[in-house]
TORBARO-778265 format. One record per residue (C-alpha): z, x, y; residue in one letter. Coordinates in pm, whole numbers, padded with zeros to 5 digits, always signed. Layout:
REM residues N
ZXYA...
END
This chain:
REM residues 311
-02009+01360+01978M-01827+01022+01973P-01654+00919+02294S-01276+00898+02317T-01147+00542+02262P-01026+00362+02572A-00716+00232+02389V-00544+00366+02079E-00243+00173+01948A-00089+00314+01632E+00151+00120+01406R+00332-00066+01686L+00654-00242+01595H+00877-00453+01822K+01177-00666+01734R+01378-00908+01951Y+01710-00949+01774G+01639-01082+01424P+01280-01179+01513K+00997-00933+01454V+00737-00995+01725A+00493-00715+01640V+00476-00548+01301E+00262-00244+01223D-00018-00328+01468V-00290-00064+01501S-00593-00112+01729L-00871+00115+01853T-01072-00020+02147I-01395+00153+02244D-01482+00235+02603A-01687-00039+02768G-01621-00316+02517E-01453-00653+02555I-01190-00670+02284F-01016-01000+02212G-00673-01071+02067I-00656-01420+01922L-00356-01597+01775G-00122-01893+01786R+00168-01919+02027N+00435-01683+01900G+00193-01464+01704A+00287-01156+01908G-00016-01140+02140K+00170-01098+02469T+00416-00847+02327T+00127-00643+02189T-00049-00615+02526V+00280-00547+02705E+00335-00254+02467L-00019-00130+02533I+00035-00158+02909A+00362+00037+02888G+00562-00261+03014L+00774-00261+02697R+00887+00023+02475R+00795-00011+02107P+01067+00035+01848D+00812+00239+01657R+00453+00348+01714G+00251+00501+01993A-00006+00394+02254V-00263+00596+02446R-00486+00445+02716V-00770+00670+02833L-00579+00956+02675G-00258+00875+02867L+00069+00797+02696D+00159+00439+02791A+00523+00530+02861R+00533+00898+02963R+00227+00879+03192D+00300+00544+03357R+00235+00662+03715A-00111+00797+03623R-00182+00498+03401L-00123+00251+03685R-00417+00406+03872Q-00664+00330+03591V-00517+00020+03422L-00520-00332+03564G-00291-00595+03411V-00292-00973+03452Q-00017-01138+03250L+00082-01501+03213Q+00340-01645+03452D+00319-01366+03707A+00595-01396+03970T+00487-01304+04324L+00653-01330+04664H+00637-01702+04743A+00616-01665+05122A+00325-01419+05133L-00031-01542+05168T-00318-01464+04934V-00460-01214+05182S-00121-01048+05239E-00060-01007+04867L-00402-00855+04804V-00361-00615+05098R-00012-00521+04979L-00134-00439+04629Y-00427-00246+04775A-00180+00004+04925T-00083+00110+04572F-00428+00259+04503Y-00641+00542+04641R-00970+00349+04653D-00901-00025+04642P-01161-00301+04649V-01183-00442+05005P-00952-00744+05027A-01213-00989+05150G-01461-00890+04881E-01202-00925+04608L-01071-01261+04732I-01426-01394+04744E-01500-01271+04390S-01223-01491+04246V-01308-01794+04461G-01007-01788+04694L-01172-01733+05032T-01079-02084+05153A-00717-02022+05047S-00683-01669+05184A-00423-01777+05446R-00227-02000+05210N+00113-01891+05086R+00158-01820+04717F+00410-02103+04681E+00151-02357+04802S-00121-02254+04555L-00208-02463+04252S-00159-02318+03906G-00529-02237+03881G-00530-02066+04221Q-00226-01860+04126Q-00409-01755+03811Q-00711-01643+04012R-00490-01446+04250L-00321-01276+03956S-00663-01169+03828I-00760-01038+04173A-00445-00825+04185L-00529-00680+03843A-00869-00572+03974L-00778-00442+04319V-00748-00077+04210G-01094-00060+04045R-00937-00011+03700P-01123+00145+03408R-00926-00067+03159V-00814-00426+03228V-00573-00644+03030I-00629-01017+03086L-00374-01249+02924D-00501-01610+02899E-00767-01542+03161L-00875-01898+03238T-00557-02098+03186T-00538-02369+03454G-00896-02320+03576L-01145-02605+03598D-01470-02572+03397P-01675-02438+03690E-01411-02180+03782A-01382-02082+03416R-01754-02009+03391R-01741-01811+03717Q-01455-01603+03578M-01649-01537+03258W-01940-01409+03468S-01699-01182+03656T-01572-01038+03328V-01926-00979+03203E-02015-00795+03525R-01705-00578+03482M-01808-00489+03129R-02162-00411+03245D-02016-00168+03500S-01833+00021+03222G-01486-00136+03242V-01304-00182+02912T-01142-00526+02883I-00862-00639+02652L-00870-01019+02653L-00585-01228+02512V-00686-01588+02460S-00660-01899+02248H-00984-02043+02391A-01245-02014+02116M-01549-02068+02340E-01424-01795+02574E-01369-01545+02293V-01700-01620+02122E-01892-01580+02449R-01721-01270+02585L-01580-01055+02306C-01759-00777+02122D-01476-00761+01868R-01168-00971+01797V-00835-00906+01626A-00670-01210+01469L-00291-01191+01495L-00056-01394+01279D+00321-01347+01258A+00296-01018+01445G+00032-00863+01218R-00341-00805+01246V-00485-01014+00963V-00854-00961+01043A-01067-00762+01285L-01439-00773+01358G-01709-00930+01571S-01685-01309+01614P-01995-01352+01396A-01858-01108+01140G-01528-01293+01113L-01712-01622+01058V-01915-01459+00783E-01602-01306+00630R-01446-01652+00615A-01706-01735+00350G-01932-01994+00508F-02163-02040+00803A-02236-02414+00788Q-02055-02731+00698R-02220-03059+00589I-01999-03368+00590T-02102-03711+00464F-01971-04031+00305H-02116-04124-00034A-02168-04494-00101A-02186-04416-00473T-02017-04135-00669P-02180-03790-00647V-02265-03667-00999P-02034-03387-01106E-02182-03044-01043G-02479-03178-00843L-02402-02987-00526L-02209-02686-00654E-02519-02525-00804G-02745-02559-00500L-02874-02242-00327P-02638-02131-00051G-02350-02362-00145V-02013-02186-00138E-01767-02471-00170R-01765-02848-00222V-01464-03067-00146R-01435-03441-00203A-01169-03670-00062D-01238-04024-00174G-01587-04106-00050G-01593-03819+00201R-01766-03501+00084V-01764-03161+00259V-02013-02891+00160V-01979-02538+00303E-02227-02255+00267G-02527-02068+00408H-02903-02096+00451G-03097-02424+00456E-02789-02616+00353L-02867-02956+00506L-03211-02972+00349Q-03086-02865+00005A-02802-03119+00005V-03020-03404+00136S-03292-03350-00126V-03039-03329-00409A-02870-03654-00303L-03201-03841-00273V-03315-03725-00615R-02984-03833-00766A-03001-04174-00597G-02687-04115-00392V-02679-04294-00055V-02517-04073+00209A-02397-04210+00543T-02235-04058+00853E-02392-03721+00772T-02293-03439+01005R-02409-03078+01010S-02194-02820+01186E-02220-02448+01234R-01898-02270+01148A-01728-02109+01444G-01443-01874+01519L-01186-02152+01490E-01302-02221+01133D-01274-01849+01059A-00925-01838+01208F-00808-02121+00982V-00972-01968+00676A-00831-01619+00739L-00479-01709+00857T-00415-02043+00687G-00313-02197+01022H-00478-02398+01295R-00476-02220+01627L-00295-02500+01811G-00005-02506+01563A+00323-02403+01716E+00582-02170+01572E+00904-02013+01697E+00825-01815+02010D+00798-01447+01937A+00585-01370+02242R
END
């Protein structure tokens, strides 16, 4: 018998004035998986997770987390759901230790304060006030507060924003340990390396809609190519030379620069064909397609492109 999903969001819709932030979003997240939501600024990522967490009321649609209604069962939901959102506002005069101990009083079986503070790398700053913490330290504290109640589902919004590379890798390891212990994690991010490393499945959001959903590898495959060969041709490439090669999906030429996308032993096939045709290729590069390539192919936008903020 299949297990009950950890999160079920059905046809969520949210509008702010004339701007639609979330439009007909449906997601099912399995227990114990790390599920990513990926999109540009303004794509509706934060609003979506706020609706799932019960922090905002949808104009239409419904959400259940571990079988609990996100709005009607908020008191019970708080005991099993941890939430770390961007730009969390905490009492400026309280120390790290005081804030963790305060939040611990909200739960029946909290993680010991010292253990939790150590797990996010804030032991040396435990007596520092919130107002004196760096942006990265504030981010780590926000994550600690999301975990203090031993949640079964955790929402992490831009998990590693403001963290240095070492702290980022430590936080990734923490997330992986949580998943291994059975915690379901909903991760909102624009960091491709983070999503590709951590997420079992990813939903791509664009203009408030889910435009694609699948594993990172599956989304790359859906985008239509797995490799990209780029080179400059000193002499013209004969028409049709590359298009018919095994594994070639697409060939684009811009002046002397040629881009070949496809699958299989692409570099070898292209190199042999060029040599046989007497074409001299320089500055040859071979790249594996990644999630960012898939995002561009499936949404038509680059992830860093800005649009009007719709949360």
